C-alpha positions as CSV (number, residue, x, y, z in Angstrom):
1,X,-0.1,-0.1,0.2
2,X,1.4,3.7,-1.0
3,X,2.5,5.8,2.2
4,X,0.2,9.1,2.2
5,X,2.7,11.3,0.9
6,X,0.9,14.6,3.2
7,X,2.5,15.3,6.7
8,X,0.1,15.9,9.6
9,X,-0.7,19.0,10.2
10,X,0.9,19.7,13.2
11,X,4.3,19.1,11.5
12,X,3.1,20.9,8.6
13,X,2.4,24.4,10.3
14,X,5.6,23.0,11.9
15,X,8.0,22.3,9.8
16,X,6.8,25.7,7.6
17,X,7.2,28.3,10.9
18,X,11.0,26.2,12.0
19,X,11.6,26.7,8.0
20,X,11.1,30.4,7.8
21,X,13.1,31.6,10.7
22,X,16.0,29.0,10.4
23,X,16.1,30.5,6.8
24,X,16.2,33.3,7.8
25,X,19.2,33.5,10.4
26,X,20.7,31.6,8.2
27,X,20.5,33.9,5.1
28,X,21.3,37.0,7.7
29,X,24.3,35.4,9.1
30,X,25.5,34.4,5.6
31,X,25.5,38.1,4.3
32,X,26.8,39.4,7.7
33,X,29.8,36.7,7.5
34,X,30.0,38.0,2.7
35,X,30.4,40.8,3.7
36,X,33.7,40.5,6.4
37,X,35.0,38.0,3.5
38,X,34.7,40.7,0.8
39,X,36.2,43.6,3.1
40,X,39.0,41.0,4.1
41,X,39.7,40.0,0.4
42,X,39.8,43.5,-1.1
43,X,41.6,45.1,1.6
44,X,44.4,42.4,1.9
45,X,44.2,42.2,-2.1
46,X,45.2,46.4,-2.2
47,X,47.6,45.9,0.9
48,X,50.9,46.6,0.1
49,X,53.0,43.6,0.4
50,X,55.2,43.8,3.5
51,X,52.4,45.2,5.6
52,X,50.1,42.1,4.8
53,X,52.8,40.0,5.9
54,X,53.1,42.9,9.7
55,X,49.3,42.8,9.8
56,X,48.8,38.6,9.1
57,X,51.6,37.9,12.3
58,X,50.2,40.7,14.5
59,X,46.5,39.4,13.6
60,X,48.0,36.2,15.5
61,X,49.7,37.8,18.2
62,X,48.1,41.2,17.9
63,X,49.4,41.5,22.3
64,X,52.3,41.7,20.5
65,X,52.2,45.8,19.1
66,X,48.8,46.4,19.7
67,X,49.3,49.7,18.2
68,X,50.7,48.7,15.3
69,X,47.7,46.1,15.0
70,X,45.3,48.8,15.7
71,X,47.5,51.3,13.4
72,X,47.1,48.4,10.4
73,X,43.2,49.0,11.5
74,X,42.6,52.3,11.3
75,X,44.2,52.5,8.3
76,X,43.4,50.2,5.4
77,X,39.6,49.7,6.9
78,X,39.1,52.9,8.3
79,X,38.2,54.5,11.8
80,X,34.6,53.6,12.1
81,X,35.9,49.8,11.8
82,X,36.1,49.4,15.2
83,X,33.1,51.9,16.9
84,X,31.1,50.6,19.3
85,X,28.2,52.3,17.9
86,X,24.6,51.7,17.1
87,X,25.5,53.5,13.6
88,X,28.1,51.0,12.9
89,X,28.4,49.9,9.7
90,X,27.8,46.2,11.3
91,X,24.4,47.3,12.8
92,X,23.7,49.5,9.7
93,X,24.0,45.9,7.8
94,X,21.7,43.5,10.1
95,X,19.2,46.7,9.7
96,X,19.4,46.5,5.2
97,X,19.4,42.2,5.8
98,X,16.1,42.6,8.0
99,X,14.1,45.2,5.8
100,X,15.1,43.0,2.8
101,X,14.3,39.4,4.8
102,X,10.7,40.9,5.8
103,X,9.4,41.0,2.7
104,X,10.6,37.4,1.6
105,X,9.3,36.1,4.7
106,X,5.9,38.1,4.2
107,X,6.3,36.2,1.0
108,X,7.4,32.6,1.0
109,X,4.3,32.7,4.5
110,X,2.1,33.2,1.8
111,X,3.5,30.7,-0.4
112,X,3.6,28.2,2.3
113,X,0.2,28.5,4.0
114,X,-1.5,28.9,0.6
115,X,-1.9,25.1,0.5
116,X,-3.9,25.0,3.3
117,X,-6.3,28.6,2.2
118,X,-7.1,27.1,-1.0
119,X,-7.9,23.7,0.5
120,X,-10.3,25.5,2.4
121,X,-11.2,27.5,0.1
122,X,-12.6,24.9,-1.9
123,X,-14.3,23.0,1.0
124,X,-16.2,26.1,1.1
125,X,-16.8,26.6,-2.1
126,X,-18.0,23.0,-2.4
127,X,-19.9,23.2,1.0
128,X,-22.0,26.0,-0.3
129,X,-22.7,23.6,-3.4
130,X,-24.2,21.4,-1.0
131,X,-26.3,24.0,0.7
132,X,-28.6,24.9,-2.4
133,X,-29.0,21.6,-3.8
134,X,-25.9,20.0,-5.5
135,X,-25.8,17.5,-3.0
136,X,-22.9,15.5,-5.1
137,X,-20.8,18.0,-5.2
138,X,-16.8,17.7,-4.5
139,X,-13.6,19.3,-3.1
140,X,-10.6,18.8,-5.4
141,X,-8.4,18.0,-3.0
142,X,-5.2,20.0,-2.8
143,X,-1.7,18.2,-3.9
144,X,0.1,20.0,-0.8
145,X,-2.3,20.4,2.1
146,X,-1.4,18.8,5.5
147,X,-2.8,15.6,5.8
148,X,-6.0,16.3,8.5
149,X,-7.2,18.3,5.2
150,X,-6.8,16.0,2.2
151,X,-8.7,13.8,5.0
152,X,-11.5,16.1,5.9
153,X,-11.9,16.6,2.1
154,X,-11.8,13.2,1.1
155,X,-14.4,12.6,3.8
156,X,-16.5,15.5,2.6
157,X,-16.2,14.2,-0.5
158,X,-17.3,10.7,0.8
159,X,-20.2,12.0,3.0
160,X,-21.5,14.5,-0.4
161,X,-21.3,10.9,-2.9
162,X,-23.4,9.4,0.3
163,X,-26.4,12.5,0.6
164,X,-26.1,12.2,-4.0
165,X,-26.9,8.3,-3.2
166,X,-29.8,9.2,-0.6
167,X,-31.2,11.6,-3.2
168,X,-31.1,9.4,-5.8
169,X,-32.7,6.6,-4.0
170,X,-35.4,8.9,-1.9
171,X,-36.8,10.6,-5.3
172,X,-36.9,6.9,-6.7
173,X,-38.1,5.9,-3.2
174,X,-40.5,8.4,-4.2
175,X,-41.9,7.2,-7.5
176,X,-41.8,4.0,-6.1
177,X,-44.4,4.2,-3.6
178,X,-46.5,6.9,-4.8
179,X,-47.0,3.6,-7.7
180,X,-47.4,1.2,-5.3
181,X,-49.8,3.0,-2.6
182,X,-51.9,4.0,-5.9
183,X,-52.1,0.7,-7.7
184,X,-54.6,-1.0,-4.4
185,X,-56.3,2.3,-4.5
186,X,-57.0,2.6,-7.8
187,X,-58.5,-0.8,-8.2
188,X,-60.0,-0.8,-5.0
189,X,-62.2,3.0,-6.6
190,X,-62.4,1.5,-9.7
191,X,-64.8,-1.3,-8.7
192,X,-66.7,0.2,-6.0
193,X,-67.3,3.2,-8.4
194,X,-68.2,0.1,-10.6
195,X,-70.7,-1.0,-8.2
196,X,-72.2,2.7,-7.4
197,X,-72.5,2.7,-11.5
198,X,-74.6,-0.9,-11.5
199,X,-71.2,-2.1,-14.2
200,X,-70.9,-4.8,-11.5
201,X,-73.8,-6.8,-9.1
202,X,-72.2,-5.6,-5.1
203,X,-72.4,-8.9,-4.5
204,X,-70.3,-10.7,-1.6
205,X,-67.4,-11.6,-4.0
206,X,-66.9,-8.2,-5.8
207,X,-66.6,-6.3,-2.0
208,X,-64.1,-9.7,-1.0
209,X,-62.0,-8.0,-5.2
210,X,-62.1,-5.0,-2.8
211,X,-61.5,-5.6,0.4
212,X,-58.4,-7.6,-1.0
213,X,-56.5,-4.7,-2.1
214,X,-57.5,-2.0,1.0
215,X,-55.3,-5.4,2.9
216,X,-53.1,-5.0,0.6
217,X,-53.0,-1.3,1.2
218,X,-52.6,-2.0,5.3
219,X,-50.1,-4.0,5.0
220,X,-47.9,-1.6,2.7
221,X,-48.3,1.1,5.4
222,X,-47.5,-1.4,7.8
223,X,-44.6,-2.2,6.1
224,X,-43.5,1.6,5.3
225,X,-44.2,3.0,8.8
226,X,-41.9,-0.1,10.3
227,X,-39.2,1.3,7.5
228,X,-39.5,5.1,8.8
229,X,-39.1,3.5,12.1
230,X,-35.8,1.5,11.3
231,X,-34.5,4.8,9.7
232,X,-35.5,6.7,12.6
233,X,-33.7,4.6,15.1
234,X,-37.0,3.8,16.8
235,X,-38.0,0.4,15.6
236,X,-39.0,-1.1,19.2
237,X,-37.7,-4.8,20.2
238,X,-39.2,-7.0,23.0
239,X,-36.2,-8.9,24.1
240,X,-36.4,-12.1,25.4
241,X,-34.8,-15.9,25.3
242,X,-35.5,-17.3,21.7
243,X,-34.5,-21.0,20.1
244,X,-33.6,-19.8,16.7
245,X,-33.9,-23.5,15.8
246,X,-37.6,-23.5,16.9
247,X,-38.6,-20.4,14.9
248,X,-37.1,-21.3,11.8
249,X,-39.1,-25.0,12.6
250,X,-42.4,-23.7,13.1
251,X,-42.0,-20.5,10.5
252,X,-41.2,-23.3,7.8
253,X,-44.0,-25.9,9.3
254,X,-46.7,-22.5,9.2
255,X,-45.9,-22.5,5.5
256,X,-45.6,-25.9,4.6
257,X,-49.1,-25.6,3.4
258,X,-48.2,-23.1,0.6
259,X,-45.0,-25.0,0.0
260,X,-46.0,-28.2,-0.6
261,X,-48.8,-26.4,-3.1
262,X,-46.0,-25.0,-4.9
263,X,-43.9,-28.6,-4.8
264,X,-41.0,-26.6,-2.9
265,X,-39.7,-28.5,-0.3
266,X,-38.6,-26.8,3.0
267,X,-35.6,-28.3,5.1
268,X,-33.9,-26.8,8.3
269,X,-30.7,-28.2,9.5
270,X,-29.6,-26.4,12.6
271,X,-26.7,-28.8,15.0
272,X,-28.0,-27.1,18.6
273,X,-31.0,-25.1,20.1
274,X,-28.9,-21.7,19.1
275,X,-30.4,-19.8,22.0
276,X,-30.7,-15.5,21.6
277,X,-31.8,-12.8,22.8
278,X,-34.1,-10.7,20.3
279,X,-37.4,-10.2,19.3
280,X,-39.2,-13.2,18.4
281,X,-41.9,-11.9,16.1
282,X,-39.4,-9.8,14.0
283,X,-37.5,-12.8,13.8
284,X,-40.0,-14.6,12.7
285,X,-40.6,-11.6,9.7
286,X,-37.1,-12.1,8.2
287,X,-37.0,-16.1,8.7
288,X,-41.2,-16.2,6.8
289,X,-39.2,-13.3,3.8
290,X,-37.0,-15.4,2.9
291,X,-39.2,-18.2,2.9
292,X,-42.4,-17.0,0.4
293,X,-39.6,-15.8,-1.7
294,X,-38.3,-18.6,-2.5
295,X,-42.1,-19.6,-2.9
296,X,-42.7,-16.9,-4.9
297,X,-39.2,-17.2,-7.2
298,X,-38.6,-20.7,-6.7
299,X,-38.2,-22.6,-9.3
300,X,-41.7,-25.1,-8.9
301,X,-40.4,-28.4,-7.2
302,X,-37.6,-27.0,-5.9
303,X,-35.8,-26.9,-2.7
304,X,-35.1,-24.2,0.0
305,X,-32.2,-25.5,2.2
306,X,-31.6,-23.4,5.6
307,X,-28.8,-24.2,7.4
308,X,-28.6,-22.9,11.1
309,X,-24.3,-22.9,12.7
310,X,-22.7,-21.0,15.1
311,X,-19.0,-19.7,13.9
312,X,-16.5,-16.5,15.4
313,X,-19.2,-15.0,17.8
314,X,-22.3,-15.2,15.3
315,X,-25.2,-17.4,14.6
316,X,-25.2,-18.0,10.2
317,X,-28.3,-18.6,8.8
318,X,-28.2,-19.4,5.6
319,X,-31.3,-19.7,2.6
320,X,-30.2,-21.6,-0.3
321,X,-32.5,-22.3,-3.0
322,X,-32.6,-23.8,-6.5
323,X,-34.1,-22.1,-8.4
324,X,-33.5,-19.4,-11.3
325,X,-31.5,-16.5,-8.9
326,X,-30.7,-13.3,-9.9
327,X,-27.9,-11.4,-12.1
328,X,-25.1,-10.4,-11.1
329,X,-25.6,-6.7,-11.5
330,X,-29.1,-7.1,-9.1
331,X,-27.3,-8.3,-5.7
332,X,-26.6,-4.9,-4.7
333,X,-29.4,-3.6,-5.2
334,X,-31.7,-6.4,-4.0
335,X,-31.7,-5.0,-0.4
336,X,-33.5,-1.8,-1.3
337,X,-36.8,-0.4,-1.6
338,X,-39.6,-1.6,-3.7
339,X,-37.2,-3.5,-6.1
340,X,-37.9,-6.7,-8.1
341,X,-35.1,-8.5,-10.5
342,X,-37.0,-8.3,-13.4
343,X,-35.9,-11.3,-15.4
344,X,-36.7,-14.4,-13.3
345,X,-37.8,-13.3,-10.2
346,X,-40.1,-10.8,-12.1
347,X,-42.5,-7.8,-11.1
348,X,-45.8,-9.9,-11.9
349,X,-44.8,-12.2,-9.1
350,X,-46.4,-10.2,-6.3
351,X,-45.1,-8.5,-3.4
352,X,-44.5,-4.7,-2.6
353,X,-40.3,-5.5,-3.1
354,X,-40.1,-4.1,0.5
355,X,-39.7,-7.9,2.1
356,X,-35.7,-8.1,1.8
357,X,-35.6,-3.9,2.9
358,X,-38.0,-4.9,6.2
359,X,-35.5,-8.4,6.6
360,X,-32.8,-6.0,6.7
361,X,-33.6,-3.3,8.9
362,X,-35.1,-6.0,11.2
363,X,-31.1,-7.9,10.9
364,X,-30.1,-4.0,11.7
365,X,-31.9,-3.8,14.6
366,X,-30.7,-6.7,16.2
367,X,-27.5,-5.6,15.5
368,X,-26.9,-8.5,13.3
369,X,-26.4,-8.6,9.1
370,X,-27.7,-9.7,5.6
371,X,-25.6,-10.5,2.3
372,X,-27.1,-12.1,-0.7
373,X,-25.6,-14.4,-3.2
374,X,-24.9,-16.7,-6.0
375,X,-24.0,-20.2,-5.8
376,X,-21.8,-22.2,-8.2
377,X,-24.4,-24.8,-8.7
378,X,-27.0,-22.1,-9.2
379,X,-30.0,-20.4,-7.3
380,X,-29.9,-17.7,-4.9
381,X,-28.2,-17.8,-1.0
382,X,-28.7,-15.7,1.7
383,X,-27.1,-14.9,5.0
384,X,-27.7,-14.2,8.0
385,X,-26.0,-13.3,10.7
386,X,-26.4,-12.3,14.5
387,X,-24.1,-11.8,16.6
388,X,-23.8,-14.1,19.8
389,X,-22.9,-11.6,21.9
390,X,-26.1,-10.7,22.7
391,X,-27.6,-13.9,23.3
392,X,-28.9,-15.2,26.6
């Protein structure tokens, strides 16, 4: 894995401040040294050879003839060379260097701070676009920005991608919801209007058709209410010890007449009772949904195998049928609301398209998960994981 090229914010700030401070001191010291070096070279180069030889000897040992040493210095370097005054050439040189370095420090400081300011600016622009409803807006990453800022911008971009996806799903869900609610309402209203207009005789059979649509509408609103509670984190669970094996067998026995009429064989394999602290009613909903899906979409005279086992601090329940399965592209969409496969698991097969969404919501409420896969031998495999940490 490639290591991040970005520095931490602390190192980024400290590195630039220290670089400016140390760099400025070094430049000033280097300029002062160059001034002395150039001046000494110039003076010694123009000094007569005998005087230069005498000065070099006295420079190493000035106490041999202090008056002569100072006479040479005053003659060739000038009287102001060793004057201890604030107006001396040395202090003037320092003042000039400081005045020159101030713009340099300001320019370099602004240049070093630019990646940080630029990253903030791009985040601000992207956030402004999000506030105006453009939920997919992305903040461009600045290459030289500190690591924390780059990670923050990356997380912001991930968040806006999620927002854009949620917006698309919400819009699609609203359209699908309106369609699903309108269908039974339209059927019931049309049938009632037909009876009022005398087109249909108000018989028990006709009223039964209306009641069937109203029952479907009531079930749909209950399912939508459950999903809304789950999304808000307010799905209430009645927790109690429950045997997952017994609950699976009970659900399979309850659906056996319908399974027999479709020629579907359901087998439950469980090595132990697998006691779990959960909501028996909600867990039963999950199991019923998955079994009914196998009945609705599986192969006639087929087989549904349910295997319960405990692995890695979790209960795993696999529902595997030998039906036509789904396409690979449909797998990531299976647990979204109002989704139905368009091929073998056709839209006309029935169901509101909320079953698997409800199953996922109940699994998550229990701290578990649900996923789907396509076995090599065909069919569909749905796996549920429930943590044993909540088991009794």
